[in-house]
N, C-alpha and C positions, 0 to 999 in steps of 0.2 A: 449545703450541709456536708460535713466531713464524716467519712466512715473510719477515720483513724481512731484507735483507742489511745488517747493521750495519757501522759503521766498524771495530769491534773484535769479532771473532767468538768470542773465548774467554770474554768476560764481557759479558752483556747489560746494558744500562743500565736504570735504573728508568723507569717511565712518567710523563712529565710530565702533570699533570692540569689545572693552572690557573696563571695568573700575575696578580700584583697589585703595581703599583708596581715596586720594585726586587727583588721576590722571586718565585721560582717554587716550586711545590708539587708533589710527586709523589703518586701514588695512595694512598700510606700516610699522607699528611698532612705529611710532612717538609718543612720550609721551607729554601730555599736563597737566599742573597744573591747576586744575579747581578752579580758584580764585573767581569765582562768583556763584559757585554751579549751573551752568546753568543760571537760573534767580532767585537766592536765593532759590533754591529747595533742592539741595543735601546736607542737613545739616549733615547727617551721613556719607557722602562720598559714594563711589561706592563699590558694591560687599559685602555689609554687610550680612553675612550669616544668622544671626538671623532673619532679616526682610525677606529675601528670603525664609527661611524655613517656616515662618508664613504664607506667601502668598501661598506657595505650599500646606501646610496643609489645608488651607481653601478651595483651589480648589479641594482637595480630598474629602471634606465633602459637600460643597455647594458653587457653583460658583456664582449663581445669583437667586434672587427671587424678583419679582416686588412688590414695596411698596404699590401698590393698593390692594394687597392681604395679604402680610406678612410683619412682621418685621424679624430681624435676630439677633442671639446672638452677632456677631461682631459689628453690628450697635448699639445695646443696650449697649454693653460694652464700645465702644468708646464714646458714649454720656455721660455715667456715669463718665468716666475718665476725659473728658473735663470739665464737670460741677463741679466735685470735686475740680478742680484747677482753675476754672474761678473766676474772681473778682465779688464782689457785688452780685446782685440778678439775674444774668444770669442763666437761669433755663432749657432751651430747646435747642436742637440741631437739625438742618436740614442739612442732609448730601447730598452733591452734588459732582460734578466731577471736580471742579476747582474754581479759584478765580472769574472769570467773572460771573459764575453761582451763586456763593454766593452773589455777589453784586446785581444781578438781583433779587434774592429772597428777599434780604433786602429791595430793593426799593418797590417791590410789597407788601411785608408784611407791610411796613410803611403806604402805601396807604390804604390797606385793614383795617388796625387797625383803622384809622380815619373814614373810611366809617362805620365800625361796631360800632364806638363810637357815631355816629350821627353827625360827622363833615366832611361832604363830600366836602366842599370847600378846605380842606387841601390836596393839591396835588403837591405843588412845593417843589423842593429840592434846598438847598443852598450847594454848595461845594466850592472848592478852585482852583484858577488858579494854573497851573503847577502840578496838581494832576493827578494820573492815577488810574482808578478803574476797568479797563478791556476793552475788545474790542467788546463785544456784545453791541447792540444799547443803552440799558438803561445805562449800565455801562460806555460806551463811552460818552454819554450825560452828565453823572455825572463828568467825568474827565475834567480837565481844560487845557490839552495840545493842543494848536492850531494846531500844525503840524499833530497830530494824527486825529484830528477832521475835518480838512479843507474840504477834498473832500466829506465827508459824511454829510456835513451840512444840506442838505435838508431832511435827514432821522432822524436827531436828535431831541430829546425832548428839549423844552425850559427850561433851568435851570439857576440859578444864580451862579456866581463864584466871590468870594472875593479874595483879595491878600493872599498868604500863609504867614506863620510865617517864615521869611527868614532873619535871623539876619545879615548875611554877606552883604546883599544888601539893606535891608529896615530899619534897625535900625538906628536911628539918633544918632549923636555923643553926644547930650545933654541929653540923657535918659539912664537910667540903663537898664540892660537886663530884669529885672522884669517889669519895666515900659513899655518897648517895647512889652513884651508879652501880657500885658493887653490891650495896644492900638491895637495890631494886632487882638486880640480876639474881641474887641469892634466893629470891622468891620462887624461882624455877626449881631450885634444888629442894626447897621445902615442899613444893607440890609434888615433885617426883617421889619423895620419900612418903608422902601421904598416900598416894595412889599405888605406889609400888613401881619402881623403875622398870621392872620386868614386863610391865603392862603398857609401857609408853613407847610409841614409835618415833615421835618427833615433837619439836617445838617450832611454832610458826610466828613470825613477827614481820612488821614493816620497818625497815631501817629508819625511815622518816614517816610518821603516821600522817595520812592525808585527810580524807574526807571527814572522818568522824572526830578528829582531834585537832585539825588545823595546823599542819606542818610541825608536828611534835618531834623534835630531835632527841636522840639518846644522850645521856651524860657520858663524858669520857670514860672509857674502860668498860662500859656496860656490855657491849656486844662481845668484847674479848672474854669477859667472865662468862657470858652465856655460852660461848663456844667451848670454853673449858668444861663447863657443866655437862654439855651435850656429849663431849668426848668421854668424860669420866663415867657417865652412865650408859654410854653406847646408843644414844638416840640421835636422830638426824636433825639438822638445823635447816629449816625451810625459811627463806627470806622472800617476802612479797614486795617486789619493786614495780608492781604494775603502775602505780602512780609516780613514784619517786625515782624510777630508773631512767635509762636512756638519756643521760646528760642533764636531767632536770635539776639535780642538786649540785652540779659542778663536777661530776665525774660520770663516765659512761654508765657504770654500775654504782649505785649509791653506797653499797657495802664497802667499797674501796676506802672510803673516808673513815670507816670504823675499824679498818684493819683486820677484817675477817672474811673468810670464804665460806659460804653455806654449802651444804650437800645438795640442796635443790634450790633453784632460784627462779622466780616467776617475773616475767615482764609482759607488757602490752602497751596500751595507750600510745605513748611516744614512739613506740616501735613502728607504727604505721602512720603516726602523725595526723590521723583522720582521713588519709587518702585511701586506705583499705582497712577493713577490720582484721587485725592480726595480733596474736600474742604468742608467747613461747615459754616453755618450761625447760630450763637447763639443769642437767644433773652431772654428778661426778662420775669419773671413770669407774670407781669402785661399785657404784650402784648399777651402772650399765652392765658391767661385766658379770655381776651377780645374776641378772636376768639372762644375759647372753649365754652364760655357762650353765644356767639352770633350765627353765622351761623354754627359753628362747622366744617368748611371746609376752608382750605387755598387754594385759587383758583390759584394754581401754581403747577408745577411739571415737571419732566423729566424722561425719561426711566430708567436712571441709578441712581436715588436717592437711598441713603442708600445701595449702592452695597456691598454685603457681603465681597467679596474679597478685594475691596478697603478699606472697614472698618477694615478688619483684618490687613491690612498693617498699617493703621492709629493707631490702638491699639499698634502694635509692635513698631512703630516709637515713639509715645509719651511715651510709657513705657521705651524705650531705653534712650530717652532724660532725663527722670526723674531718672531712675534706675542707669544709668551710671554717674550721677552727671555732666552732660554735661553743664548745665546752669552756674555753677561756672566756668567751663572751658571756656565758651564763654567770660565771664568777664575777665579772666586772659589772654587768647590769644588775646582778643580784645584790651586790654591795650598794649600788646606787639606789635600788628599790628599798633596801633595808634602811639606808640613811634617810630617804624621803619619808618613809613611814615613821621613823623615830622622830624626825623633825615635826611632823604633823600631829602625831598621836602620843609621843613620848611622855607628855605631861597631861594628857587628856584624863579627866576624872573617871571616865568610864572605859578606859582601855587598860587592862591589867597586864597583858603580855604581848610582845611582838617577837615572833620567833621564826625559825626556818633556816633553810640552807639553799644557796643558789637562787634560782627563780622559782622556789617553792616555799612560800612564806604565809604566815598566818597572824591574824590579829584577834586576840581573845577579849571579849567585852565583859565588863563586870558592873554591877550596880554600885559597888563600893570598892574603891581602889585599895583602901587600907585593910579591910577585912577579906578582900577577894570574893565577897558574896556575889553570886550570880543574880541576874534578873529573874523575876518570877516568870516561869515558862509561859504563863498565860499572856504575857505581853508580846510574845512571838517576835522578839527583836531580830533574830536572824532572817526570818521571812520578810519582815518590814524592810530590812536593809536590801535584800535581794530585789524587792519590788521597786524601791526608790532608786536603786542603782540602775536597774534596767530602764526605768523611765528616763533617766538622765543619759542613757546611751552607754552604760557600763555593764559588762557581763562579768560577774564575780561569783564566788561559790560560798555563800554563807550557810552555816548549819547550826542547828540547836542540839542540845544534849551532849555538849563537849565534855562535861565532867563525868556523867554517869549514864548517859543515854537519855536523860530526861531534862536535866538542868544544865545551864551554861550555853553560851553563844560564841561563835567565832566566824571569821571570814577567811577563806582560803584563797590565795592568789597563786596562779601558775600561768603567767603570760607567755606568749611565744618567745623563743630565744632571740628573735630579731627585734624585740621591742627597743625603741629609741629612747633617748633621754627625755625628749618632749612628751612622748607617750607615757613614760613613767610619771611625769608631772601631771598629765591629764588623768591617769589612773588614780593617783593619790587625791587629787582635788575632787574628783567625782565621788570617790569612796567616802571622803570626809563629808561631803554634802549629803550623801545617802545615810550615813550614820547619824548625822544631826537630825535629818528628817525622821528617821526611825525612833530616835530617842524622844522627840517631841510628841510622838503619837500616843 
């Protein structure tokens, strides 16, 4: 009998025994191709000896030191490494234990920034529908997925949510992609004017939406217009790259491909690649200096901030991504994965859209390709795909509620950067079989 409180209480999962490259193995010896990197975490695959040795070496030297008393060499090195490659004027790094913590820190920093600037009315966040920013209360409030929020409604903070940039469903036939991008971005200005710009502290978004919308990329010019609006009304831009950052989309920071720099940026998942739990919030020099020249104290914190062992893993992971030239590989293998998905599903009657960037891709399922009508949620298509894929030895990330938190189904793919051509073929064939099994049910 297990005393673990699992995610799903009615069916216990198998016990993972070991990992090697792109594969995981359970205690029965069954092999699983990790096509989602867990949840876009295992960018280097499993069993990377360089990362493991870096963690071991740090444990031999210093496992933990509280940031209320000390900094540490691994934390300093990781911060320097991230800032050396970060876009624009991002200048400071706040190391946490995961993505939700990074977003909580971002929200509190945005609020404290305006308090210290003498603008205490600014406390509202605007985010997007169908976004996901984490499961802690502030992050969940920022997220726009109704299914995840529903039962916790009384506990959540009141925030605004505008439509996402969702070309497949929201672009009109009579507008170009660029025109749609600007129109979608202008929804931010409309909401600002509705609630009063003087009350708003920030806009938060994922450059490529992951879990809740299936690798949804923005239209060209969308984020540049968003940046213009933020600057015009004096609000901060927070970009959540917890899933899509750290090389996942073909650049170390996903926002590089959109040509914008946020005021605050959040990363996690691929930062530790599964070898240690670690995330980070990066902020601009302007924000940091406001705190430094004001109270001198960021009123936030956790026990494991700047954890030396986690930071050592982060240094090793980022160094591996850069030193092994894995970002060009993400582009190459991402193009091959997209081509394989297009070849297999491009004319499939129940596949409406194939999208994504780099090795962060999604397949949206539909009941009717012509009308884009989703499946009845009662059919639980995403759940059936996940079950069938897992039985076939494929780990992928299907989700329902793609359109509005209730209807719509997609499969998110985020394999390790080291995935081979043969493994891409294995992924697509097993996914195809799982989709057919789910549709027959």
